[in-house]
LUMVO-324069 format. One record per atom (N, C-alpha, C): residue number from 0; x, y negated, z negated. Coordinates in steps of 0.02 Angstrom, whole numbers, always signed. Each point is the difference from the previous one (the first is absolute). Layout:
<nodes>
NODE / NUM / X / Y / Z
...
</nodes>
This chain:
<nodes>
NODE / 0 / +4992 / -4971 / -4439
NODE / 0 / -19 / -63 / -29
NODE / 0 / -53 / -32 / +44
NODE / 1 / +10 / -1 / +67
NODE / 1 / -48 / -31 / +45
NODE / 1 / -66 / +38 / -1
NODE / 2 / +3 / +67 / -1
NODE / 2 / -61 / +40 / -3
NODE / 2 / -39 / -15 / -63
NODE / 3 / +35 / -6 / -56
NODE / 3 / -33 / -15 / -64
NODE / 3 / -34 / -68 / +3
NODE / 4 / +34 / -50 / +27
NODE / 4 / -29 / -67 / +4
NODE / 4 / -62 / +0 / +45
NODE / 5 / +4 / +35 / +58
NODE / 5 / -58 / +3 / +44
NODE / 5 / -58 / +38 / -31
NODE / 6 / +16 / +54 / -37
NODE / 6 / -53 / +38 / -34
NODE / 6 / -35 / -42 / -53
NODE / 7 / +39 / -37 / -41
NODE / 7 / -30 / -44 / -50
NODE / 7 / -41 / -55 / +33
NODE / 8 / +25 / -28 / +55
NODE / 8 / -38 / -53 / +35
NODE / 8 / -65 / +28 / +29
NODE / 9 / +2 / +60 / +29
NODE / 9 / -60 / +31 / +28
NODE / 9 / -51 / +14 / -54
NODE / 10 / +23 / +25 / -58
NODE / 10 / -46 / +12 / -56
NODE / 10 / -31 / -65 / -24
NODE / 11 / +40 / -53 / -3
NODE / 11 / -26 / -65 / -22
NODE / 11 / -52 / -26 / +48
NODE / 12 / +12 / +6 / +65
NODE / 12 / -48 / -23 / +49
NODE / 12 / -64 / +40 / -2
NODE / 13 / +7 / +66 / -8
NODE / 13 / -60 / +43 / -5
NODE / 13 / -41 / -17 / -61
NODE / 14 / +34 / -9 / -56
NODE / 14 / -35 / -17 / -62
NODE / 14 / -33 / -68 / +4
NODE / 15 / +34 / -48 / +32
NODE / 15 / -30 / -67 / +4
NODE / 15 / -59 / -2 / +47
NODE / 16 / -3 / +46 / +48
NODE / 16 / -56 / +2 / +46
NODE / 16 / -65 / +20 / -37
NODE / 17 / +6 / +41 / -51
NODE / 17 / -59 / +22 / -37
NODE / 17 / -6 / -36 / -67
NODE / 18 / +43 / -47 / -12
NODE / 18 / +5 / -35 / -64
NODE / 18 / -54 / -54 / -6
NODE / 19 / -36 / +1 / -55
NODE / 19 / -47 / -54 / -15
NODE / 19 / +37 / -53 / -40
NODE / 20 / -26 / -60 / -5
NODE / 20 / +31 / -53 / -39
NODE / 20 / +10 / +23 / -72
NODE / 21 / +61 / -10 / -25
NODE / 21 / +14 / +19 / -69
NODE / 21 / +26 / -60 / -37
NODE / 22 / -5 / +2 / -65
NODE / 22 / +29 / -53 / -40
NODE / 22 / +75 / +7 / -3
NODE / 23 / +35 / -52 / -19
NODE / 23 / +72 / +1 / -4
NODE / 23 / +20 / +35 / -65
NODE / 24 / +26 / +62 / +6
NODE / 24 / +18 / +39 / -59
NODE / 24 / +65 / -24 / -32
NODE / 25 / +36 / -46 / +33
NODE / 25 / +62 / -25 / -29
NODE / 25 / -13 / -43 / -61
NODE / 26 / -62 / -24 / -9
NODE / 26 / -17 / -41 / -57
NODE / 26 / -37 / +38 / -54
NODE / 27 / +2 / +66 / +3
NODE / 27 / -31 / +42 / -52
NODE / 27 / +55 / +24 / -47
NODE / 28 / -11 / -3 / -66
NODE / 28 / +52 / +25 / -46
NODE / 28 / +7 / +76 / +5
NODE / 29 / +61 / +23 / -10
NODE / 29 / +11 / +72 / -1
NODE / 29 / +67 / +20 / +30
NODE / 30 / +13 / +65 / -1
NODE / 30 / +62 / +29 / +24
NODE / 30 / -6 / +17 / +74
NODE / 31 / +55 / -10 / +36
NODE / 31 / +2 / +19 / +71
NODE / 31 / +70 / +26 / +17
NODE / 32 / +3 / +37 / +55
NODE / 32 / +63 / +26 / +25
NODE / 32 / +7 / -16 / +74
NODE / 33 / +62 / -4 / +22
NODE / 33 / +13 / -15 / +70
NODE / 33 / +57 / +44 / +25
NODE / 34 / -9 / +32 / +57
NODE / 34 / +52 / +39 / +34
NODE / 34 / +9 / -28 / +70
NODE / 35 / +62 / -11 / +21
NODE / 35 / +13 / -27 / +66
NODE / 35 / +62 / +29 / +31
NODE / 36 / +1 / +3 / +66
NODE / 36 / +59 / +21 / +38
NODE / 36 / +14 / -54 / +51
NODE / 37 / +64 / -6 / +19
NODE / 37 / +16 / -51 / +48
NODE / 37 / +74 / +1 / +20
NODE / 38 / +21 / -57 / +25
NODE / 38 / +69 / -7 / +24
NODE / 38 / +39 / -48 / -43
NODE / 39 / +57 / +24 / -25
NODE / 39 / +45 / -42 / -38
NODE / 39 / +53 / -29 / +46
NODE / 40 / +27 / -57 / -20
NODE / 40 / +53 / -34 / +38
NODE / 40 / +53 / -25 / -48
NODE / 41 / +62 / +20 / +12
NODE / 41 / +58 / -22 / -39
NODE / 41 / +35 / -55 / +40
NODE / 42 / +6 / -59 / -29
NODE / 42 / +29 / -57 / +34
NODE / 42 / +76 / +2 / -7
NODE / 43 / +32 / +51 / +30
NODE / 43 / +72 / +10 / -6
NODE / 43 / +35 / -23 / +64
NODE / 44 / +62 / -22 / -7
NODE / 44 / +41 / -20 / +57
NODE / 44 / +32 / +62 / +30
NODE / 45 / -15 / +15 / +62
NODE / 45 / +26 / +60 / +33
NODE / 45 / +53 / -18 / +52
NODE / 46 / +29 / -58 / -5
NODE / 46 / +51 / -21 / +48
NODE / 46 / +59 / +47 / -2
NODE / 47 / +21 / +24 / +59
NODE / 47 / +57 / +44 / +5
NODE / 47 / -12 / +72 / -17
NODE / 48 / -62 / +19 / -12
NODE / 48 / -17 / +69 / -17
NODE / 48 / -27 / +34 / +63
NODE / 49 / +22 / +60 / +13
NODE / 49 / -19 / +36 / +61
NODE / 49 / -75 / +13 / +2
NODE / 50 / -29 / +26 / -52
NODE / 50 / -72 / +14 / -3
NODE / 50 / -27 / -25 / -67
NODE / 51 / -56 / -35 / +3
NODE / 51 / -28 / -29 / -61
NODE / 51 / -76 / -1 / +6
NODE / 52 / -34 / +34 / -47
NODE / 52 / -73 / +1 / -1
NODE / 52 / -22 / -36 / -64
NODE / 53 / -25 / -61 / +7
NODE / 53 / -22 / -39 / -57
NODE / 53 / -74 / +7 / -15
NODE / 54 / -36 / +44 / +37
NODE / 54 / -71 / +13 / -12
NODE / 54 / -9 / +72 / -20
NODE / 55 / -47 / +12 / -46
NODE / 55 / -12 / +68 / -23
NODE / 55 / -72 / +5 / -26
NODE / 56 / -26 / +61 / -3
NODE / 56 / -66 / +12 / -27
NODE / 56 / +3 / +1 / -76
NODE / 57 / -46 / -36 / -31
NODE / 57 / -3 / -3 / -73
NODE / 57 / -71 / +5 / -25
NODE / 58 / -8 / -9 / -65
NODE / 58 / -67 / +3 / -29
NODE / 58 / -2 / -30 / -69
NODE / 59 / -61 / -11 / -24
NODE / 59 / -7 / -28 / -67
NODE / 59 / -63 / +28 / -34
NODE / 60 / +1 / -3 / -66
NODE / 60 / -56 / +20 / -41
NODE / 60 / -7 / -51 / -56
NODE / 61 / -60 / -24 / -12
NODE / 61 / -14 / -49 / -53
NODE / 61 / -57 / +25 / -43
NODE / 62 / +2 / -18 / -63
NODE / 62 / -55 / +10 / -46
NODE / 62 / -12 / -68 / -32
NODE / 63 / -62 / -23 / +1
NODE / 63 / -14 / -67 / -25
NODE / 63 / -62 / -2 / -43
NODE / 64 / -6 / -56 / -36
NODE / 64 / -60 / -14 / -39
NODE / 64 / -24 / -69 / +19
NODE / 65 / -61 / -5 / +27
NODE / 65 / -30 / -63 / +18
NODE / 65 / -39 / -27 / -60
NODE / 66 / +12 / -65 / -15
NODE / 66 / -35 / -31 / -56
NODE / 66 / -69 / -27 / +19
NODE / 67 / -18 / +4 / +64
NODE / 67 / -66 / -19 / +22
NODE / 67 / -6 / -72 / +26
NODE / 68 / +53 / -38 / -3
NODE / 68 / -2 / -69 / +24
NODE / 68 / +49 / -11 / +57
NODE / 69 / +21 / +54 / +34
NODE / 69 / +49 / -4 / +54
NODE / 69 / +70 / +18 / -23
NODE / 70 / +13 / -8 / -65
NODE / 70 / +67 / +15 / -26
NODE / 70 / +6 / +74 / -19
NODE / 71 / +60 / +27 / +7
NODE / 71 / +12 / +70 / -16
NODE / 71 / +72 / +9 / -24
NODE / 72 / +12 / +52 / -37
NODE / 72 / +67 / +21 / -21
NODE / 72 / +14 / +66 / +36
NODE / 73 / +60 / +4 / +32
NODE / 73 / +16 / +59 / +41
NODE / 73 / +69 / +28 / -18
NODE / 74 / +5 / +65 / +3
NODE / 74 / +64 / +34 / -6
NODE / 74 / +6 / +47 / +60
NODE / 75 / +61 / +7 / +26
NODE / 75 / +5 / +42 / +60
NODE / 75 / +69 / +24 / +15
NODE / 76 / +3 / +40 / +53
NODE / 76 / +61 / +29 / +27
NODE / 76 / +1 / -12 / +75
NODE / 77 / +57 / -21 / +26
NODE / 77 / +7 / -9 / +73
NODE / 77 / +66 / +32 / +22
NODE / 78 / -4 / +39 / +53
NODE / 78 / +59 / +27 / +32
NODE / 78 / +4 / -34 / +68
NODE / 79 / +50 / -41 / +11
NODE / 79 / +5 / -41 / +60
NODE / 79 / +26 / +39 / +60
NODE / 80 / +20 / +62 / -8
NODE / 80 / +23 / +42 / +54
NODE / 80 / +75 / +15 / -5
NODE / 81 / +24 / +39 / +48
NODE / 81 / +70 / +19 / +2
NODE / 81 / +31 / -29 / +64
NODE / 82 / +48 / -45 / -9
NODE / 82 / +31 / -36 / +55
NODE / 82 / +68 / +31 / +16
NODE / 83 / +17 / +5 / +64
NODE / 83 / +61 / +34 / +22
NODE / 83 / +45 / -46 / +40
NODE / 84 / +65 / +12 / -5
NODE / 84 / +51 / -32 / +42
NODE / 84 / +57 / +49 / +9
NODE / 85 / +32 / -4 / +58
NODE / 85 / +57 / +45 / +11
NODE / 85 / +52 / -34 / +44
NODE / 86 / +62 / +20 / -11
NODE / 86 / +56 / -23 / +40
NODE / 86 / +46 / +60 / +9
NODE / 87 / -2 / +29 / +59
NODE / 87 / +39 / +60 / +13
NODE / 87 / -24 / +58 / -43
NODE / 88 / +46 / +30 / -38
NODE / 88 / -17 / +57 / -44
NODE / 88 / -25 / -21 / -68
NODE / 89 / -3 / -66 / -12
NODE / 89 / -22 / -25 / -66
NODE / 89 / -74 / -19 / +4
NODE / 90 / -40 / +28 / -44
NODE / 90 / -71 / -16 / -4
NODE / 90 / -17 / -29 / -68
NODE / 91 / -40 / -52 / +0
NODE / 91 / -22 / -32 / -62
NODE / 91 / -76 / -2 / -1
NODE / 92 / -29 / +6 / -60
NODE / 92 / -72 / -10 / -7
NODE / 92 / -14 / -37 / -65
NODE / 93 / -54 / -39 / +1
NODE / 93 / -22 / -37 / -58
NODE / 93 / -74 / +14 / -10
NODE / 94 / -20 / +9 / -64
NODE / 94 / -69 / +15 / -16
NODE / 94 / -22 / -42 / -60
NODE / 95 / -28 / -60 / +12
NODE / 95 / -24 / -40 / -56
NODE / 95 / -70 / +23 / -22
NODE / 96 / -11 / +1 / -66
NODE / 96 / -65 / +15 / -28
NODE / 96 / -10 / -43 / -62
NODE / 97 / -63 / -13 / -17
NODE / 97 / -14 / -47 / -54
NODE / 97 / -57 / +23 / -44
NODE / 98 / +8 / -10 / -66
NODE / 98 / -55 / +5 / -48
NODE / 98 / -18 / -72 / -18
NODE / 99 / -63 / -17 / +4
NODE / 99 / -19 / -70 / -9
NODE / 99 / -57 / -9 / -50
NODE / 100 / -2 / -59 / -28
NODE / 100 / -54 / -22 / -45
NODE / 100 / -13 / -73 / +16
NODE / 101 / -63 / -16 / +12
NODE / 101 / -15 / -70 / +17
NODE / 101 / -73 / -15 / -1
NODE / 102 / -15 / -61 / +21
NODE / 102 / -68 / -24 / +4
NODE / 102 / -22 / -5 / +72
NODE / 103 / -65 / +2 / +10
NODE / 103 / -29 / -7 / +66
NODE / 103 / -62 / -43 / -5
NODE / 104 / -14 / -36 / +53
NODE / 104 / -62 / -39 / +4
NODE / 104 / -32 / +13 / +67
NODE / 105 / -64 / +20 / +0
NODE / 105 / -37 / +12 / +62
NODE / 105 / -53 / -54 / +8
NODE / 106 / +5 / -36 / +55
NODE / 106 / -49 / -51 / +17
NODE / 106 / -49 / +30 / +50
NODE / 107 / -64 / -7 / -14
NODE / 107 / -52 / +26 / +45
NODE / 107 / -7 / -49 / +59
NODE / 108 / +14 / +24 / +60
NODE / 108 / -8 / -41 / +60
NODE / 108 / -71 / +5 / +27
NODE / 109 / -32 / +55 / -13
NODE / 109 / -70 / +13 / +18
NODE / 109 / -22 / +58 / -44
NODE / 110 / -63 / +23 / +5
NODE / 110 / -19 / +58 / -41
NODE / 110 / +42 / +63 / +13
NODE / 111 / +29 / +7 / +60
NODE / 111 / +38 / +60 / +16
NODE / 111 / +75 / -11 / +4
NODE / 112 / +23 / -60 / +13
NODE / 112 / +72 / -13 / +10
NODE / 112 / +30 / -34 / -62
NODE / 113 / +62 / +20 / -16
NODE / 113 / +35 / -30 / -56
NODE / 113 / +73 / -12 / +18
NODE / 114 / +31 / -48 / -34
NODE / 114 / +71 / -16 / +9
NODE / 114 / +33 / +7 / -69
NODE / 115 / +51 / +43 / -5
NODE / 115 / +33 / +14 / -64
NODE / 115 / +72 / -24 / +2
NODE / 116 / +19 / -38 / -51
NODE / 116 / +69 / -20 / -10
NODE / 116 / +27 / +35 / -61
NODE / 117 / +63 / +22 / +4
NODE / 117 / +32 / +36 / -55
NODE / 117 / +66 / -32 / -18
NODE / 118 / +15 / -2 / -66
NODE / 118 / +64 / -26 / -24
NODE / 118 / +19 / +39 / -62
NODE / 119 / +62 / +24 / -2
NODE / 119 / +21 / +40 / -58
NODE / 119 / +75 / +10 / -2
NODE / 120 / +20 / +45 / -44
NODE / 120 / +70 / +20 / -6
NODE / 120 / +5 / +74 / +18
NODE / 121 / +57 / +18 / +29
NODE / 121 / +10 / +69 / +20
NODE / 121 / +70 / +23 / -20
NODE / 122 / +4 / +61 / -21
NODE / 122 / +65 / +32 / -12
NODE / 122 / +16 / +36 / +65
NODE / 123 / +44 / -30 / +40
NODE / 123 / +17 / +25 / +66
NODE / 123 / +62 / +43 / -4
NODE / 124 / -6 / +63 / +19
NODE / 124 / +57 / +45 / +2
NODE / 124 / +19 / +10 / +73
NODE / 125 / +63 / -14 / +15
NODE / 125 / +27 / +9 / +68
NODE / 125 / +46 / +61 / +0
NODE / 126 / -20 / +51 / +36
NODE / 126 / +40 / +60 / +7
NODE / 126 / +40 / -5 / +64
NODE / 127 / +66 / +11 / -5
NODE / 127 / +45 / -2 / +58
NODE / 127 / +30 / +68 / +9
NODE / 128 / +2 / +24 / +62
NODE / 128 / +31 / +64 / +16
NODE / 128 / +48 / -8 / +58
NODE / 129 / +53 / +39 / +0
NODE / 129 / +50 / -3 / +54
NODE / 129 / +20 / +71 / +19
NODE / 130 / +10 / +10 / +65
NODE / 130 / +23 / +63 / +27
NODE / 130 / +60 / -13 / +45
NODE / 131 / +55 / +36 / -13
NODE / 131 / +59 / -3 / +43
NODE / 131 / +17 / +72 / +18
NODE / 132 / -18 / +18 / +61
NODE / 132 / +9 / +70 / +21
NODE / 132 / -42 / +45 / -44
NODE / 133 / +33 / +46 / -36
NODE / 133 / -37 / +47 / -43
NODE / 133 / -3 / -25 / -72
NODE / 134 / +33 / -55 / -15
NODE / 134 / -1 / -28 / -68
NODE / 134 / -58 / -49 / -7
NODE / 135 / -30 / +0 / -59
NODE / 135 / -55 / -47 / -12
NODE / 135 / +2 / -22 / -73
NODE / 136 / -28 / -59 / -12
NODE / 136 / -4 / -27 / -67
NODE / 136 / -57 / -49 / -6
NODE / 137 / -20 / -15 / -61
NODE / 137 / -54 / -48 / -9
NODE / 137 / +9 / -36 / -66
NODE / 138 / -33 / -57 / -5
NODE / 138 / +2 / -42 / -59
NODE / 138 / -64 / -41 / -1
NODE / 139 / -16 / -30 / -57
NODE / 139 / -59 / -44 / -3
NODE / 139 / +13 / -55 / -50
NODE / 140 / -39 / -54 / +8
NODE / 140 / +4 / -56 / -46
NODE / 140 / -70 / -28 / -8
NODE / 141 / -18 / -18 / -62
NODE / 141 / -66 / -28 / -14
NODE / 141 / +6 / -72 / -25
NODE / 142 / -43 / -43 / +25
NODE / 142 / -2 / -70 / -21
NODE / 142 / -73 / -22 / -5
NODE / 143 / -12 / -47 / -46
NODE / 143 / -67 / -29 / -5
NODE / 143 / -5 / -59 / +48
NODE / 144 / -52 / +1 / +41
NODE / 144 / -9 / -50 / +53
NODE / 144 / -72 / -23 / +1
NODE / 145 / -14 / -60 / +26
NODE / 145 / -70 / -19 / +11
NODE / 145 / -29 / +39 / +59
NODE / 146 / -65 / +11 / -1
NODE / 146 / -34 / +32 / +56
NODE / 146 / -63 / -40 / +15
NODE / 147 / -14 / -11 / +64
NODE / 147 / -59 / -38 / +21
NODE / 147 / -37 / +40 / +53
NODE / 148 / -64 / -14 / +5
NODE / 148 / -40 / +34 / +50
NODE / 148 / -60 / -41 / +21
NODE / 149 / -24 / +13 / +60
NODE / 149 / -59 / -32 / +27
NODE / 149 / -38 / +52 / +40
NODE / 150 / -65 / +4 / -8
NODE / 150 / -40 / +51 / +34
NODE / 150 / -69 / -26 / +17
NODE / 151 / -28 / +25 / +53
NODE / 151 / -70 / -12 / +18
NODE / 151 / -35 / +68 / -6
NODE / 152 / -61 / -1 / -29
NODE / 152 / -36 / +63 / -8
NODE / 152 / -72 / -7 / +23
NODE / 153 / -29 / +58 / +16
NODE / 153 / -68 / +3 / +26
NODE / 153 / -38 / +54 / -38
NODE / 154 / -60 / -17 / -24
NODE / 154 / -41 / +47 / -38
NODE / 154 / -37 / +49 / +46
NODE / 155 / +12 / +64 / -10
NODE / 155 / -37 / +52 / +36
NODE / 155 / -62 / +18 / -39
NODE / 156 / +7 / +3 / -66
NODE / 156 / -56 / +13 / -47
NODE / 156 / +13 / -46 / -60
NODE / 157 / -45 / -3 / -48
NODE / 157 / +13 / -42 / -59
NODE / 157 / +62 / +20 / -39
NODE / 158 / +23 / +63 / +7
NODE / 158 / +59 / +21 / -38
NODE / 158 / +61 / +18 / +42
NODE / 159 / -6 / -2 / +66
NODE / 159 / +56 / +18 / +44
NODE / 159 / +15 / -56 / +50
NODE / 160 / +64 / -16 / +6
NODE / 160 / +23 / -52 / +45
NODE / 160 / +61 / +25 / +39
NODE / 161 / +9 / -25 / +61
NODE / 161 / +63 / +11 / +34
NODE / 161 / +40 / -64 / -6
NODE / 162 / +66 / +7 / -2
NODE / 162 / +42 / -58 / -12
NODE / 162 / +61 / +1 / +45
NODE / 163 / +14 / -57 / +33
NODE / 163 / +60 / -10 / +39
NODE / 163 / +41 / -52 / -36
NODE / 164 / +62 / +19 / -20
NODE / 164 / +39 / -46 / -41
NODE / 164 / +74 / +2 / +15
NODE / 165 / +35 / -49 / -28
NODE / 165 / +72 / -3 / +4
NODE / 165 / +27 / -13 / -70
NODE / 166 / +54 / +36 / -18
NODE / 166 / +33 / -8 / -65
NODE / 166 / +74 / -13 / +14
NODE / 167 / +31 / -43 / -41
NODE / 167 / +70 / -17 / +10
NODE / 167 / +37 / -6 / -66
NODE / 168 / +63 / +22 / -1
NODE / 168 / +43 / -6 / -58
NODE / 168 / +72 / +2 / +25
NODE / 169 / +48 / +9 / -45
NODE / 169 / +71 / +4 / +18
NODE / 169 / +30 / +66 / -23
NODE / 170 / +43 / +27 / +42
NODE / 170 / +40 / +59 / -17
NODE / 170 / +71 / -24 / -12
NODE / 171 / +33 / +28 / -51
NODE / 171 / +68 / -21 / -17
NODE / 171 / +44 / +60 / -15
NODE / 172 / +62 / -4 / +25
NODE / 172 / +49 / +52 / -13
NODE / 172 / +69 / -32 / -3
NODE / 173 / +35 / +8 / -55
NODE / 173 / +67 / -26 / -13
NODE / 173 / +6 / -74 / +19
NODE / 174 / -46 / -40 / -25
NODE / 174 / +2 / -72 / +9
NODE / 174 / -27 / -25 / +67
NODE / 175 / -11 / +44 / +48
NODE / 175 / -29 / -19 / +65
NODE / 175 / -75 / +11 / -4
NODE / 176 / -38 / -49 / +22
NODE / 176 / -73 / +9 / +0
NODE / 176 / -28 / -18 / +68
NODE / 177 / -57 / +30 / +15
NODE / 177 / -35 / -12 / +62
NODE / 177 / -74 / +4 / -13
NODE / 178 / -38 / -37 / +39
NODE / 178 / -73 / +2 / -6
NODE / 178 / -27 / +63 / +32
NODE / 179 / -52 / +26 / -31
NODE / 179 / -34 / +59 / +27
NODE / 179 / -75 / -13 / -4
NODE / 180 / -36 / +20 / +52
NODE / 180 / -73 / -10 / +1
NODE / 180 / -33 / +61 / +31
NODE / 181 / -65 / +5 / -12
NODE / 181 / -38 / +56 / +27
NODE / 181 / -70 / -23 / +17
NODE / 182 / -22 / +17 / +59
NODE / 182 / -69 / -12 / +23
NODE / 182 / -37 / +66 / -6
NODE / 183 / -56 / +0 / -37
NODE / 183 / -36 / +63 / -11
NODE / 183 / -74 / -6 / +17
NODE / 184 / -29 / +55 / +18
NODE / 184 / -72 / +8 / +8
NODE / 184 / -21 / +52 / -51
NODE / 185 / -49 / -17 / -42
NODE / 185 / -18 / +46 / -53
NODE / 185 / -73 / -2 / -19
NODE / 186 / -16 / +42 / -48
NODE / 186 / -68 / +5 / -26
NODE / 186 / +0 / -18 / -74
NODE / 187 / -48 / -41 / -20
NODE / 187 / -7 / -22 / -70
NODE / 187 / -67 / +26 / -25
NODE / 188 / +2 / +33 / -58
NODE / 188 / -61 / +31 / -27
NODE / 188 / -9 / -20 / -72
NODE / 189 / -59 / -26 / -16
NODE / 189 / -18 / -17 / -69
NODE / 189 / -26 / +62 / -35
NODE / 190 / +17 / +8 / -64
NODE / 190 / -22 / +59 / -38
NODE / 190 / -56 / -18 / -48
</nodes>
């Protein structure tokens, strides 16, 4: 994960060194896609648990349509990562993932920089797994939840941008819910 982030950052710096001033492509109508990787965080209470890892590597993919005035409609998939906890011979894991549909607005901060806010609904599926010795089992539950996001992006070319963002929603299983968020670094490409 760290190598990927450093590689993307190095590519962005190299591209910006040779980059001429470009117009803000976030205000051009058309289809775009975004792929990002990052770190997810599950806001779970780990009190009394021997080992608990509430951070995991995750990723997201979005497909959007920009209307040309900063507003866009987006659909996407996010995998917030696989979180682990254990107590003696008992191991638990949780894997929240979401299918989302929502709106986005990108404000041009300068010709190259933009700030994007996202608001939508997500069908969040929480997969739970348990291991006790050699026995294992799993279950999942899906709920519709709100999803929000905020990102800053930088234009490398008129059609390619890098984006650093955070997305947040809720994971729920058997009436218990917890907040889950993910910070990602990704590439956005207009088609």
